DRENZADREN-188413 format. One line per 10 residues: their letters; for each residue x, y, z of N, C-alpha, C, CB. Coordinates in nm, 3 decimals, decimal comma. Glycine has a CB too. Layout:
N
A) X/Y/Z/X/Y/Z/X/Y/Z/X/Y/Z | ... .
***
This chain:
66
XXXXXXXXXX) -0,473/-3,583/0,060/-0,559/-3,509/-0,019/-0,556/-3,564/-0,158/-0,524/-3,365/-0,015 | -0,687/-3,579/-0,206/-0,701/-3,642/-0,341/-0,667/-3,542/-0,460/-0,850/-3,696/-0,357 | -0,609/-3,598/-0,557/-0,564/-3,520/-0,662/-0,677/-3,494/-0,756/-0,452/-3,584/-0,729 | -0,686/-3,380/-0,823/-0,796/-3,354/-0,914/-0,731/-3,327/-1,053/-0,887/-3,228/-0,863 | -0,798/-3,374/-1,150/-0,736/-3,351/-1,288/-0,761/-3,205/-1,322/-0,799/-3,449/-1,404 | -0,688/-3,151/-1,417/-0,693/-3,013/-1,455/-0,840/-2,962/-1,489/-0,600/-2,994/-1,574 | -0,911/-3,047/-1,558/-1,041/-2,998/-1,592/-1,124/-2,972/-1,473/-1,109/-3,091/-1,681 | -1,130/-3,059/-1,368/-1,202/-3,047/-1,253/-1,152/-2,916/-1,178/-1,187/-3,175/-1,171 | -1,019/-2,891/-1,189/-0,958/-2,782/-1,109/-1,004/-2,654/-1,185/-0,791/-2,796/-1,097 | -1,017/-2,644/-1,310/-1,059/-2,531/-1,368/-1,207/-2,499/-1,347/-1,027/-2,538/-1,502 .
XXXXXXXXXX) -1,276/-2,611/-1,335/-1,420/-2,588/-1,294/-1,444/-2,532/-1,155/-1,494/-2,716/-1,302 | -1,355/-2,586/-1,073/-1,357/-2,539/-0,921/-1,322/-2,390/-0,927/-1,243/-2,625/-0,820 | -1,218/-2,356/-0,988/-1,165/-2,217/-0,997/-1,276/-2,125/-1,057/-1,032/-2,213/-1,088 | -1,346/-2,164/-1,165/-1,453/-2,085/-1,228/-1,564/-2,061/-1,125/-1,509/-2,157/-1,356 | -1,597/-2,171/-1,042/-1,698/-2,155/-0,941/-1,663/-2,064/-0,832/-1,731/-2,280/-0,887 | -1,534/-2,063/-0,780/-1,500/-1,982/-0,679/-1,491/-1,837/-0,730/-1,375/-2,030/-0,619 | -1,446/-1,814/-0,853/-1,435/-1,679/-0,908/-1,568/-1,617/-0,925/-1,363/-1,680/-1,038 | -1,659/-1,698/-0,956/-1,810/-1,643/-0,978/-1,864/-1,603/-0,828/-1,920/-1,774/-1,054 | -1,811/-1,639/-0,725/-1,847/-1,601/-0,586/-1,779/-1,477/-0,542/-1,814/-1,710/-0,489 | -1,676/-1,429/-0,608/-1,613/-1,301/-0,569/-1,699/-1,181/-0,599/-1,482/-1,284/-0,638 .
XXXXXXXXXX) -1,703/-1,087/-0,490/-1,767/-0,959/-0,508/-1,663/-0,860/-0,555/-1,834/-0,911/-0,378 | -1,674/-0,824/-0,697/-1,575/-0,730/-0,745/-1,615/-0,593/-0,716/-1,552/-0,746/-0,889 | -1,525/-0,503/-0,697/-1,542/-0,356/-0,664/-1,597/-0,299/-0,791/-1,403/-0,281/-0,617 | -1,677/-0,191/-0,770/-1,733/-0,113/-0,882/-1,619/-0,021/-0,929/-1,865/-0,028/-0,840 | -1,629/0,035/-1,034/-1,531/0,134/-1,095/-1,517/0,244/-0,996/-1,579/0,194/-1,238 | -1,620/0,300/-0,940/-1,630/0,409/-0,853/-1,552/0,377/-0,715/-1,782/0,441/-0,831 | -1,582/0,259/-0,672/-1,506/0,210/-0,550/-1,356/0,193/-0,574/-1,562/0,074/-0,503 | -1,320/0,155/-0,683/-1,175/0,145/-0,712/-1,104/0,271/-0,734/-1,153/0,066/-0,827 | -1,177/0,377/-0,790/-1,113/0,501/-0,805/-1,106/0,579/-0,672/-1,183/0,580/-0,910 | -1,212/0,572/-0,587/-1,203/0,633/-0,450/-1,102/0,570/-0,373/-1,329/0,625/-0,374 .
XXXXXXXXXX) -1,077/0,430/-0,378/-0,982/0,366/-0,301/-0,843/0,410/-0,346/-1,000/0,219/-0,310 | -0,829/0,420/-0,476/-0,698/0,460/-0,528/-0,655/0,598/-0,483/-0,698/0,455/-0,678 | -0,757/0,689/-0,493/-0,733/0,834/-0,462/-0,694/0,833/-0,304/-0,874/0,931/-0,496 | -0,767/0,755/-0,219/-0,738/0,753/-0,078/-0,596/0,708/-0,056/-0,836/0,662/-0,004 | -0,542/0,602/-0,124/-0,405/0,546/-0,107/-0,306/0,656/-0,139/-0,380/0,419/-0,200 | -0,331/0,719/-0,253/-0,238/0,826/-0,298/-0,233/0,930/-0,191/-0,282/0,890/-0,435 | -0,338/0,987/-0,154/-0,351/1,091/-0,046/-0,280/1,044/0,083/-0,505/1,119/-0,014 | -0,313/0,929/0,130/-0,238/0,882/0,256/-0,101/0,863/0,237/-0,288/0,758/0,309 | -0,057/0,821/0,121/0,095/0,813/0,093/0,159/0,951/0,091/0,123/0,742/-0,048 | 0,098/1,048/0,040/0,141/1,173/0,039/0,166/1,232/0,182/0,048/1,248/-0,035 .
XXXXXXXXXX) 0,048/1,208/0,254/0,044/1,253/0,402/0,162/1,184/0,477/-0,100/1,214/0,475 | 0,179/1,056/0,458/0,283/0,981/0,528/0,422/1,030/0,488/0,270/0,831/0,500 | 0,437/1,054/0,353/0,572/1,096/0,303/0,605/1,240/0,371/0,573/1,104/0,134 | 0,512/1,332/0,374/0,529/1,463/0,437/0,553/1,456/0,581/0,414/1,546/0,414 | 0,502/1,355/0,647/0,518/1,348/0,793/0,653/1,284/0,821/0,400/1,268/0,862 | 0,698/1,181/0,738/0,843/1,142/0,771/0,945/1,240/0,721/0,879/1,007/0,710 | 0,918/1,321/0,610/1,005/1,433/0,567/1,029/1,523/0,684/0,943/1,513/0,449 | 0,919/1,549/0,746/0,927/1,654/0,862/1,011/1,597/0,982/0,775/1,693/0,918 | 0,978/1,479/1,009/1,044/1,408/1,120/1,195/1,391/1,099/0,980/1,272/1,137 | 1,231/1,361/0,969/1,368/1,343/0,926/1,443/1,476/0,937/1,373/1,288/0,783 .
XXXXXXXXXX) 1,370/1,585/0,892/1,440/1,716/0,896/1,455/1,765/1,042/1,361/1,823/0,812 | 1,364/1,744/1,131/1,378/1,778/1,272/1,487/1,702/1,346/1,250/1,757/1,339 | 1,490/1,567/1,315/1,597/1,479/1,383/1,741/1,520/1,322/1,565/1,313/1,355 | 1,727/1,533/1,196/1,868/1,575/1,131/1,916/1,713/1,183/1,857/1,585/0,965 | 1,834/1,801/1,210/1,864/1,931/1,254/1,916/1,921/1,406/1,735/2,024/1,239 | 1,844/1,845/1,489/1,890/1,826/1,631/2,035/1,748/1,618/1,770/1,734/1,724 | 2,049/1,653/1,545/2,173/1,582/1,545/2,292/1,679/1,508/2,163/1,463/1,446 | 2,266/1,762/1,415/2,359/1,850/1,364/2,391/1,961/1,484/2,300/1,915/1,228 | 2,287/2,001/1,545/2,316/2,092/1,662/2,387/2,043/1,767/2,204/2,140/1,719 | 2,363/1,915/1,805/2,426/1,837/1,917/2,566/1,810/1,879/2,350/1,703/1,947 .
XXXXXX) 2,610/1,775/1,744/2,739/1,739/1,724/2,813/1,867/1,660/2,743/1,610/1,636 | 2,740/1,973/1,645/2,809/2,110/1,613/2,861/2,096/1,466/2,940/2,146/1,721 | 2,795/2,035/1,383/2,843/2,030/1,233/2,731/2,090/1,138/2,876/1,869/1,186 | 2,696/2,205/1,176/2,590/2,294/1,083/2,666/2,307/0,959/2,545/2,455/1,145 | 2,602/2,295/0,847/2,655/2,321/0,710/2,598/2,447/0,655/2,623/2,204/0,613 | 2,514/2,510/0,722/2,449/2,638/0,669/2,448/2,740/0,765/2,310/2,619/0,624 .
***
């Protein structure tokens, strides 16, 4: 592979960056909100699963603390 000098490299980078379709502010906000909501839903799901499995293990082993 041929080596390019730094000036050519920067020109190529500028060309490639100009081809990128950047998201709008609205798209960024909506995507961020969706990520936060899905993270909360996943956290609540795993909290519930952990609680159920923990309770089952305590019942099976007979080590209820409350």
